Phi, psi and omega in degrees: 000223180278086185290323182219119179250124180300149178287170180093217187266032176084019179302140182090341179234079180292157177306309179300325179293317179294316179297317178299319178295318179298321178290319184292322187300310348273162171259126184218163167256124186241133178283119177238107188067243177244023183234135172277125181242142176285140182223137176236121180052040177083003182251130177294123182243022181308311181286320184299325183289348178261004181286159178300321181303321180277313186296338176299333186250355187300312184298319179296313181291323182292341180274356179275119186307314181298322180292314179302313181299315181297313181296313181298320178298315180296321178295315179297317179297319181295316179292318178299318179297322177296315182294316180293326182283012177087034179300173186281009178098008178190153181223138175255125182230141177234154179164168187284342177227024183300312184279342182259330186237308188288310180229065183294342180270002181304137183288336178227122177236130179236125180256103182278137175229162172194159178298154180295329177296315180294318178298321178297315178301315181296315182297316179296320178297319179299325180282350181080017180272150175297135184262093177252163187303315183293318179294319177298317180300313180295315180295321179298317178296320179295317178296318179296320178295318178296317178301316180297315179298315182290326180289335184254003179287152182291322184260125175049060180294153176290114177195153178287146172295153182299333181256017180279148171273125178272128182229107177279116184259007185310313185260011183258140172288167177302318180298319178293323177296313180299316180300319181293317179295317178298318178301315179296318181295315180295328176295327181270327183237070182296149176091000000 
């Protein structure tokens, strides 16, 4: 795949070149059970896309207009296919511009936040890495830098939709977060 991405603003990797590669491989969202999973050339890359190797380059690539358009189109197509295929009447989608750009008409938007230290701890735990103070500090700095880059990009900046519910999850367990989101959904979609 993208073995080496030049530093800077994506020089050497134009939007059309990246999109052509994504089509050729192909890069797809595939329904596995009731979850859409990213797949590259037939391989599930759910875990790989959260690796440090990938996240180091996400903000740079996400700021390329052709790449953003291609990704957003694929996300919309995947959700539409679920709805047309007789889905249960709702889809939960997450991402940094889901409520502002990809699905601005969504009836419920929840903007989850947590301190960068807590997010770093969670990410390291998900990866199965030992969570020590120094590793959390480095991961926290990387997340804060990515947030700053994504919040200040010209195209689809990271920000809550004006009608989003802000939910700080710093002190909440996963179960408490799920319960709060379900409560919000049931409030909007009773029955």
